[in-house]
LORO-145818 format. One record per residue (C-alpha): residue number from 1; y, z, x. Coordinates in nm, 3 decimals. Layout:
residues N
+------+---------+---------+---------+
| resi |       Y |       Z |       X |
+------+---------+---------+---------+
|  NUM |       Y |       Z |       X |
...
+------+---------+---------+---------+
END
This chain:
residues 157
+------+---------+---------+---------+
| resi |       Y |       Z |       X |
+------+---------+---------+---------+
|    1 |   2.012 |  -3.508 |  -0.757 |
|    2 |   2.143 |  -3.298 |  -0.466 |
|    3 |   1.983 |  -2.964 |  -0.405 |
|    4 |   2.196 |  -2.656 |  -0.463 |
|    5 |   2.159 |  -2.332 |  -0.282 |
|    6 |   2.328 |  -1.996 |  -0.278 |
|    7 |   2.361 |  -1.715 |  -0.033 |
|    8 |   2.202 |  -1.389 |  -0.138 |
|    9 |   2.320 |  -1.062 |   0.005 |
|   10 |   2.158 |  -0.718 |  -0.003 |
|   11 |   2.188 |  -0.524 |  -0.213 |
|   12 |   2.213 |  -0.800 |  -0.468 |
|   13 |   2.376 |  -0.699 |  -0.795 |
|   14 |   2.148 |  -0.951 |  -0.967 |
|   15 |   1.820 |  -0.840 |  -0.813 |
|   16 |   1.887 |  -0.473 |  -0.753 |
|   17 |   1.878 |  -0.242 |  -0.456 |
|   18 |   1.602 |  -0.212 |  -0.201 |
|   19 |   1.349 |   0.042 |  -0.318 |
|   20 |   1.131 |   0.314 |  -0.178 |
|   21 |   0.849 |   0.420 |  -0.407 |
|   22 |   0.607 |   0.708 |  -0.369 |
|   23 |   0.292 |   0.743 |  -0.577 |
|   24 |   0.042 |   1.028 |  -0.564 |
|   25 |  -0.326 |   0.939 |  -0.604 |
|   26 |  -0.573 |   1.222 |  -0.669 |
|   27 |  -0.944 |   1.169 |  -0.619 |
|   28 |  -1.185 |   1.375 |  -0.831 |
|   29 |  -1.551 |   1.364 |  -0.923 |
|   30 |  -1.494 |   1.259 |  -1.284 |
|   31 |  -1.257 |   0.965 |  -1.238 |
|   32 |  -1.291 |   0.806 |  -0.892 |
|   33 |  -1.623 |   0.632 |  -0.844 |
|   34 |  -1.747 |   0.373 |  -0.595 |
|   35 |  -1.705 |  -0.003 |  -0.637 |
|   36 |  -1.398 |   0.049 |  -0.849 |
|   37 |  -1.036 |  -0.054 |  -0.789 |
|   38 |  -0.765 |   0.185 |  -0.910 |
|   39 |  -0.403 |   0.080 |  -0.959 |
|   40 |  -0.175 |   0.296 |  -0.747 |
|   41 |   0.151 |   0.095 |  -0.777 |
|   42 |   0.242 |  -0.130 |  -1.067 |
|   43 |   0.473 |  -0.424 |  -1.002 |
|   44 |   0.719 |  -0.598 |  -1.228 |
|   45 |   0.859 |  -0.927 |  -1.098 |
|   46 |   0.828 |  -1.029 |  -0.735 |
|   47 |   0.917 |  -0.826 |  -0.426 |
|   48 |   0.926 |  -0.857 |  -0.050 |
|   49 |   0.714 |  -0.564 |   0.064 |
|   50 |   0.867 |  -0.440 |   0.387 |
|   51 |   0.605 |  -0.171 |   0.450 |
|   52 |   0.331 |   0.024 |   0.275 |
|   53 |   0.141 |   0.328 |   0.405 |
|   54 |  -0.011 |   0.657 |   0.297 |
|   55 |  -0.001 |   1.024 |   0.384 |
|   56 |  -0.295 |   1.259 |   0.328 |
|   57 |  -0.183 |   1.580 |   0.155 |
|   58 |  -0.540 |   1.703 |   0.089 |
|   59 |  -0.848 |   1.596 |   0.288 |
|   60 |  -1.063 |   1.337 |   0.110 |
|   61 |  -1.417 |   1.437 |   0.013 |
|   62 |  -1.726 |   1.216 |  -0.017 |
|   63 |  -2.086 |   1.329 |   0.014 |
|   64 |  -2.222 |   0.976 |   0.048 |
|   65 |  -1.993 |   0.816 |   0.307 |
|   66 |  -1.743 |   0.668 |   0.064 |
|   67 |  -1.462 |   0.451 |   0.195 |
|   68 |  -1.118 |   0.361 |   0.068 |
|   69 |  -0.900 |   0.053 |   0.124 |
|   70 |  -0.549 |  -0.041 |   0.012 |
|   71 |  -0.480 |  -0.389 |  -0.121 |
|   72 |  -0.478 |  -0.599 |  -0.435 |
|   73 |  -0.754 |  -0.699 |  -0.676 |
|   74 |  -0.776 |  -1.038 |  -0.503 |
|   75 |  -0.785 |  -0.893 |  -0.148 |
|   76 |  -0.893 |  -0.529 |  -0.167 |
|   77 |  -0.805 |  -0.462 |   0.198 |
|   78 |  -0.484 |  -0.666 |   0.214 |
|   79 |  -0.285 |  -0.374 |   0.358 |
|   80 |  -0.529 |  -0.118 |   0.500 |
|   81 |  -0.895 |  -0.193 |   0.566 |
|   82 |  -1.192 |   0.017 |   0.461 |
|   83 |  -1.152 |   0.370 |   0.597 |
|   84 |  -1.424 |   0.635 |   0.584 |
|   85 |  -1.286 |   0.878 |   0.328 |
|   86 |  -1.380 |   1.194 |   0.517 |
|   87 |  -1.181 |   1.070 |   0.818 |
|   88 |  -0.863 |   1.103 |   0.610 |
|   89 |  -0.773 |   1.465 |   0.670 |
|   90 |  -0.470 |   1.670 |   0.568 |
|   91 |  -0.155 |   1.575 |   0.757 |
|   92 |  -0.278 |   1.229 |   0.864 |
|   93 |  -0.073 |   0.913 |   0.816 |
|   94 |  -0.286 |   0.636 |   0.665 |
|   95 |  -0.148 |   0.312 |   0.804 |
|   96 |  -0.459 |   0.163 |   0.966 |
|   97 |  -0.831 |   0.202 |   0.905 |
|   98 |  -0.829 |   0.464 |   1.182 |
|   99 |  -0.524 |   0.657 |   1.057 |
|  100 |  -0.284 |   0.842 |   1.285 |
|  101 |  -0.193 |   1.207 |   1.329 |
|  102 |   0.160 |   1.124 |   1.442 |
|  103 |   0.225 |   0.790 |   1.274 |
|  104 |   0.178 |   0.447 |   1.423 |
|  105 |   0.409 |   0.220 |   1.612 |
|  106 |   0.407 |  -0.108 |   1.425 |
|  107 |   0.326 |  -0.395 |   1.658 |
|  108 |   0.551 |  -0.700 |   1.672 |
|  109 |   0.472 |  -0.999 |   1.887 |
|  110 |   0.770 |  -1.221 |   1.973 |
|  111 |   0.563 |  -1.539 |   1.946 |
|  112 |   0.317 |  -1.439 |   1.676 |
|  113 |   0.543 |  -1.227 |   1.459 |
|  114 |   0.428 |  -0.915 |   1.279 |
|  115 |   0.078 |  -0.807 |   1.374 |
|  116 |   0.053 |  -0.516 |   1.132 |
|  117 |  -0.109 |  -0.574 |   0.791 |
|  118 |   0.112 |  -0.309 |   0.630 |
|  119 |   0.438 |  -0.498 |   0.682 |
|  120 |   0.631 |  -0.798 |   0.555 |
|  121 |   0.432 |  -0.924 |   0.258 |
|  122 |   0.534 |  -1.119 |  -0.050 |
|  123 |   0.396 |  -0.940 |  -0.353 |
|  124 |   0.368 |  -1.022 |  -0.724 |
|  125 |   0.058 |  -0.820 |  -0.818 |
|  126 |  -0.032 |  -0.452 |  -0.848 |
|  127 |  -0.136 |  -0.246 |  -0.545 |
|  128 |  -0.481 |  -0.090 |  -0.568 |
|  129 |  -0.697 |   0.164 |  -0.389 |
|  130 |  -1.054 |   0.036 |  -0.370 |
|  131 |  -1.341 |   0.282 |  -0.332 |
|  132 |  -1.662 |   0.147 |  -0.177 |
|  133 |  -2.004 |   0.266 |  -0.063 |
|  134 |  -2.001 |   0.602 |  -0.247 |
|  135 |  -1.781 |   0.813 |  -0.476 |
|  136 |  -1.477 |   0.990 |  -0.335 |
|  137 |  -1.480 |   1.322 |  -0.520 |
|  138 |  -1.174 |   1.503 |  -0.390 |
|  139 |  -0.850 |   1.473 |  -0.197 |
|  140 |  -0.494 |   1.353 |  -0.243 |
|  141 |  -0.309 |   1.055 |  -0.093 |
|  142 |   0.061 |   0.981 |  -0.124 |
|  143 |   0.131 |   0.606 |  -0.104 |
|  144 |   0.478 |   0.491 |   0.005 |
|  145 |   0.617 |   0.139 |  -0.037 |
|  146 |   0.947 |   0.008 |   0.096 |
|  147 |   1.048 |  -0.317 |  -0.071 |
|  148 |   1.326 |  -0.559 |  -0.159 |
|  149 |   1.334 |  -0.702 |  -0.514 |
|  150 |   1.332 |  -1.082 |  -0.527 |
|  151 |   1.360 |  -1.133 |  -0.903 |
|  152 |   1.571 |  -0.971 |  -1.171 |
|  153 |   1.449 |  -0.618 |  -1.243 |
|  154 |   1.167 |  -0.640 |  -0.988 |
|  155 |   1.023 |  -0.305 |  -0.881 |
|  156 |   0.713 |  -0.115 |  -0.778 |
|  157 |   0.637 |   0.204 |  -0.969 |
+------+---------+---------+---------+
END
C-alpha cells in the first residue's frame, strides 16, 4: 500500500496555534521539600517544545544548600541542570544551571545543531521542578514555555 502524506502549515486549524505558557511556582517551607518532583506544567497531547526557561521574581531560600532542576520525571534535569537555589536571585533569568542577569544567547552550531538543553524538544509528559539536597523554603519562579501543538488539542498549562 502506498504511503500517504500531507503538508501541515502553522497555525494548523486541526492542531491549534503555537502557544506560550507561563506558570508561577512558589517555594515555601510547608510544601516544597527535598528529593521531591513538583509538576509545574501539565501537558495534554504531544508538543514540540521550542523553548523553556524561568525568571526569578523572588530570591530562592534554602538553609541547607538545596538545588533545583527543570525536567521531567524520567530525566529530572532534561531542560536545566541542578542549580543551587540561593544562586537564583530576584531578576535573574533561569535558562542554565548558572542563570543569567541579562538573559542568555542560545548557542546553535551549524554542524551539531542546537547546543542548548532548553530548546527544540519533543514532549509528551509533564514538566517538573525537582528539589534535591535540601528543602527550598522560599522564593518564586515563573516558568515560560513556547511550544507548537502536534496533536489535536495539545497544550501545556
